C-alpha positions, 0 to 999 in steps of 0.5 A: 877687399879689392877696390878700384879708385878711378879719376878722369882728366886730373893730372898725376903731377898736379897738387890736387891729385897728389894731396887729395887722392894719392897720399890719402890712398897710400895712408889707407893702404898702410892701415888695410888688413892683409889680402886687401888691395887698392888700385888707382886708375887715372885716365889722363889725356894722351899728351900728358901721358907722354909729356909727364911720363918721367914725373908720373914714374916718380910718383908711382915709385914713391907711393908704391906698396904691395897692396897699393898700385897706380895705373896711368892710362891714356885717353884719346884727347890731346889736351887737358879738359875741365868739362866733358861735352856730351858728344865725347862720351861715346868715344870715351865709353868705347875706350874705357869700359872694356879695360875696366871690365877686364880689370874688374873681373880679373882682380875680383873687384868688390868696390869702385870709388869714382871721383868725378861725374864722368868716372861715376857715369862709366863706373855705374854702367860697369857695376851693373855687369860685375856686381860690385858697389859704387861710391860716387864722389862728385867733388863739386857740382859738375854741370854748374861748374861748366856754366861758371867756366863758360863751357856751357849754359843753363839752356844747353843740351849738355848741361841738361843731360848732365843734370839728368845723369847727376840725378841718376848717379845719386839714385844708383850709387851705393854711397855718395861722398861729399866734402861738406855738410852744406854740399850734403844739404844741396844734394838732398834737394836734388835727390832726397833718397841719396845715401850721403856721407860727408868726408872733407878735403884732407890735409897732410899734417906731415907736410903742412905744419907749423915750423918756426925755423923755416918760417923765420928763414923764408921771411928773412929771405923775402924781406917779410920780417917786419911785415904782416903778410896776408897770403893767397895761394891758388889760381888767379884766373877764371872764377878766382876774381881777385879784385875783391881780395885786393880791395880787402887787402887795402881795407886791412892795411888801414889798421895794419900799416905793415900789411903785405900781400903775398900771392902764390900762384902757378900762373899770373893771369892778365886779369891779376896783372891789370888789377894789381897795376890799377889798385896797389903799389909795387912794394905792397905785394909779392908774387911767387910762382912756386914748385909744388914741393915748395908750397908748404914752406912758402905758406909759413911766411903768411900771417893769415890766409885769404880765400875770396869767391863771388857768389855762384850756384855752388859757392855755398857748398865749398870748403876748399883744400887751401883753407885747411892747409892755411890752418895747418900751417898756423894761418888763421883764415879770412874767407868771404861769407859766400864760401858756405862750408869754410865760413861755417867751420871758421865761425864754429872753431873761431879760427879766422873771420868770414867777411861779406864782400857785398857790404860796405867796409867801414868797420874794422870790428872783425879785423880787430878781433882777429888781431887781438885773438890771433894766437888763440885763432892759430891754436883753434885752426890747428885743432880743427885740422887735427879733429876733422881735416887731417889725412889721418881722420879722413883715411879712417872715415874712408876705410870704414866706408870701404869695409861697409860697402865691399 
């Protein structure tokens, strides 16, 4: 079995690709039978290819195995992009297809796993010529995300074309992998004949795990020993509207006077600075800009993990990587009920609470239940991770799928 895994525009040095792809494929390669090979081809902008070359080399050396290889290929773009306009497709088609065609024939590829809409589009064209199977791994709703990030509109030609491409990919892919049950239900509404398989965002439990010694060390360092820390890890701009999260913190603080808000973010947005200045005292919050390898230890300082999003066309399909990492580190999660899959799992496993952001918060019923059953929710969260979200469980599911299709 020879498999190509293709990513497009995601940086090797970024935490998402490191945790959700590279570590996962490495784990799978360790379990694969002899004469089976995994090749990760990551297409990244030319600028990142040059500026991140040292970090990329370190990643390749760290995760290299005799049957798992990482190839990093530049594409003729000078900056990282989130959304690909339709007019770019012919350029990137001419750049990528000949290379992928050569690799597929010379390495006798049985299966292509395409992560994202652009990767799947190019791969679907390729499979028609080389006769291998295709996994479409959308990760999110690409056309809707473009509208959310204001890169297009529902009436734009780009959006309408991507919706047509989306339906075609769902029809042609031998398997479509989605991260949640609610995502699968959404896909069925788009294309009822799509072959769907649910595999959630994974958590590396060798990295994200409880450690009382490290927790004590870091809480002492940052002065949190007597605090009840509500922690948020992630972006602070774009669709991450942190206003409701800060409002909720102030609500929670009414029953936990020692509550403290801790924000771990790669960049402090102007939006966040304005919200904090208007709504909260300086001694009630802490912001840390962490390096990637520091995040697992910093998460241990929290007592609960926060993840709030406003309602949008795709929020009901979301689970989020951060929720699993919170739970693995022993933090019950507090999420907005708009985050459909996260809310479903949290309620099912009783490992946190889902709150309605649109409802006037005069009651503390859910928060009091969380504080009363805190230890039980901690244990339930770790049970959810071990049963469903761990990298071991996800690697097993992907290997079963690969063996079926290759």
